[in-house]
N, C-alpha and C positions, 0 to 999 in steps of 0.2 A: 408956537405950542408949547414953551418952556413953563410959564408960569401958570397956566392951570393944570397941566400934568405934575408940576412939582408940588404946587399945593395939595391935588388931590392926594398925593403920596405921602405928605407929611399929616394928613387926616386919616390916611386909611392904610398906611404901611402895616404890617405886621410885624409884631414884634420876636423877632429872631436872633437866637444866642450870637449869631456871626455879626450881628448889625450893630452890637453894644459895643461901646467903647472898651471895655475889658477884655472883649474877645482877640484885639490886637493883628497884626498881619499874620501871624500865624495862624492863628483860628480861623480868619479870612479864606487864606490859602485851603486849609485843610477842607472848609465848607465847600470850595470850588470844585475840590477833587472829588469830595462824596454828591454832590449834587450833579454832575452829569450822568446823564439817565436814568437819574433816580430823584424820587418826589420829596418834596421837603419832611411828610410824616413819617416815610423811612429814616431818612437821614438824622433826623433829631436825636434818638436815643444813643445811636454810636457815633453821634460826633461828641455829645454830652462825655460819653465814657473814655472816647478816643483824648479830649481834652484834659480829661482827669488824669488820666495815663500819661500822657506825654503833652505838658505844657508848652514846651519849647522843642524847636527843631531839635537841638541835641540830645532829647531826651530819648526821641524816637531813633537816631542814627546812632545810639548807645545799643539797641535792640537789635536783634538778628532779622532780615526781613521777612521772616516766616512769621515773627510776632505781629508784624503789619497783617499778613494775610489772614491769622487767626481771630485779629481785633476787628477786622472787616465783617467779618460776620456775615449774614445774607443779603448784603448791599447790592451783590452783584457784581460782575466784571471786575473782579478782583485785581486784574493786572494792576488797577488805579493804587490798590495797596501797594505795590511794589514801585511804583513809580514816585509815589508820594512818600516814601522810603526814602528811595534815591535822591529825590530833593532833598528830604532832610539833610542827610550826608552830605551833598554838595554844598546846602548854605552851612552847613557847621565848616566844612573844609575852607571854603571859599569867601564868606562872608562873618566868620568869626560867630556865626550861630543867628542872626538876626536875618530876618526875610528882607531880600535888597529892595530899595523903593526904586529903582531906575528900570524902566521896561526892559530894555535890552538885557540887562542882568536877570531879569525876572525869564526871559523868553530863553537864556542859556540854560536854565536848569533843566535837568531830566524830567520828563513827563509833562511840561509845560507848553504849551501852543498861545497861538496869538490871544485865544478868547481868554484863557486863566491868566496869561500875563497882564493882557487890557485890564480884566476884572479884579486883580488883587492891586493892580499900580490905581485903579479908579476907587475901588472899597476902602480900601485899607489905609491910602495914603492921599487921596482926593486929588488926584493927577486926572489929565485932561485925555482919554483915550475913547475910542468908541469901542462900546462892549455890545457884540452884536450874538446873543444868544438865539433860541429859537423864538422865545416868546417877544423879545424886542424886534426880531424881523419881522414875525406876524404883524405887530402894531404899525412899523412903518410900512409895510406892504397893504395894510386895508387903507390907513388913513391918508399916505402921501401916494402910493401908488396904485389906487384904487383897485386891488384884487384882494379875493379870500385868503390865499397863502402865497408865501414865499415861495421860490424856487427850492428843489431837493437839497441843494448845495448852495452855498452863500457864494454870492456872484461881486465880482468886480464893480456891477454898478450898485448894489448893497452896501460895499465897505465905502464908496464915495458918498452916498446919500448919508451915510451915519456920522461921515466926517464933516458935511456940508450943514449936517443939524445939530452939532454939538455946540453948547454955548461958549462964548469967548472966555470966560474966565475958569478956574479949576474947579473951586469949590461947587459954583452950578453946574459944570460939566458933570462931575461925580455924583451929583444928586440926579442930574438928568438920566444918567443912566441907569442908577438904583431905580428911577419911578418909571421909566418905560419898562424896563425887566419886570415891577410887581404889576403893571398895569396889565401886560400879555398875560401874567400869570393869573390874577385875579377876575378882570373884566374883558378885556379882548382875547378871551379862550379859544381856544379852534374849533371844537363842535359847537358851544353855544356861549357865542358873546353875547354880554349884557350890555348892549349898548345905552339904553338910556339911564346907566350908571357911568357913562364915559365921560369924562371931561372933556373931552375933544371932539363928541359925536357930531357935533354941528359943523367942523372943518373935515371929517371924515368922508374922504373920495369915495370909498368902497361905499358908505352908506349913500352919500349922494347920487350913486349910480343907481339905487335901488338895492344892493347887497346881492350882485349877482353872484351865482355859485357856478362860474363857467369853467374852472380850472381844477377841479378834481375837488373831490373828499380829503380831507386830512389823512397823514398818512396812518397806519394801522398799526399798534406794536406787533413785534414779533413774536410768532408761536413758540412757546416754552416748552409743553408736555412732550416728551417724547423725543427731545433736541438733543444733541451733542451737549448744550449749554445745560439741562437739567440734568444729565449723567455727572458732568465737571462738578456740578454744585452739589450733587450727593458725596462724589469721591472726595472733594475739599471739606466737606462736614464730617467725615467721617477724622481725617487726618488733622481739622481744629480742634474736634475734642479729646485727642488722643495727647498722653503725656508721655509716649515713647514712639519709637519708629512702628509703622503698623506693616505686618505682613500681608501678603500677595491676595491669601483667602478672605483676609477682612475686606477688603476692596472688592473682592469676587462678589460679597454677599448684596452691595446695593445697585446692582443692575444685572439683569438674566442674559441680556442677550452679550454675546462676549466680544465680539468684532467691534461693536460699537461703545462697548467699556474701555478697551484696549486703546482705541483710537480716542477717545476721550482724555484716558491717561496720558497717554504719549503727547497729548497737547498740553498737557498742564505740566508736563515735565519741558516740553519744549518752551514753553513761556516762563520758565523760570519759576512756576508755583508750588513746584512737587519736588523734591530730590531723591532720584533712588540712589539705595544702598548697594554695596556690593552684595549684600548677602539674600537680595530679592526684599528687602522691606523698603518701606517710602515713609518720606518724612516734610515736613514744612522745610522751607530754604534756611540756612544757615548762614549764608554768606551770598 
């Protein structure tokens, strides 16, 4: 499958800023943190602003973590901002401000898991690693496994298959990783796959089996309205826009239900996203 998928990618890949040579390893790492559970169109403007302000890990490490939370804006899951800040600090302290090219060293950075380490090693440095995100897992499930959707959580069998499918040489393996991810994002989509445009549709086990829908529908996104996540977002929005510590009364205005509001605020404090002061005011974290 390597050649047709990579050839398709060469012709149809989106021109994304983190794929350009000038992005460098830091730009790739920033994109990988931001793209977790967040679509490309929402990431693009924040990514551009982030790299303009913090073009190197050292630039971000020199700022308080609260500034990372502020700049994260409405991307959601703001703990990713704290993790990216912690990773920048570790890169500055351990690696002289340069994103390491070694997979094990990447994996040792705060907030970097198996997927992110493999993605940065592959996309930034052209290394040979299986990169398994949701899109790649869906492509492999259909083309090789003959099922409509992969399991809810990545399995050992999926990791083994991804390693077996890797091209032998590093540059081709890195290209394959990016190509399969793009194929899942643009063609082999969750709800409406465009099989007629797929470069490996003739080889697809799921298509050959008649495209059976026997393993359930794609997972739906989580409900947002009325949840603690929504309350947390509203509280953080007040703190992001403030230039000074915020009194409790200003936070109370964002949500009428006091128990849920207090629970959400306590959660933000516990997650390190908000810092309570002795006088009862709150601010984004400075340390």
